[in-house]
Phi, psi and omega in degrees: 000134179245136185228150164208149177245131178241128182246117179282133181222152169270131182230168177238136176230156172233113182284152177305138179069004175276148180271340181225159176279165178226152179274130182223170175267135176222163179231142169256130181244128181210172175057045173287127187219132172236128178304148183309316184291346180255357182290151178084005181256358178089000183295315180296317178298316181294319178300317180290331174294315181293333180299328174304320185285345177266321187270321188281151173296132182309320180295343181273356184256152173287175176301144180293131181299120183301324183290349177276352181092219183275136177298157176300151177293159175269147181233139178302134180090356178243174180078023184225019183286132171277330174196165176226152176241127180253123175265121187232138174266346186253005176094172188281337188295318181299310185286338177298333179281351186260064178276175180290351169219172180288343183251009178242148179293148181257234184288119182246000000 
């Protein structure tokens, strides 16, 4: 079993040159877990790659990689993140490799 928890939150951002902040949707991602016997097989990385396709607005993503098969289904209330925050116990390097494609940077 592979797990991650995503928490939808209302956040505030102030864009460059804006005079006021705005309320947006953001996600906190934590507790990514791969059982010991399944580690090192790429499952966790692939799950974190697919998470971009669930949380981010579709126009902000590149085309879905054909070799990955069918894109994840869309769910009401998702696909609208302005940003996400990833809480990691293993450091930034692992998740940086988990971009929305194999050639793009992931969680930074």
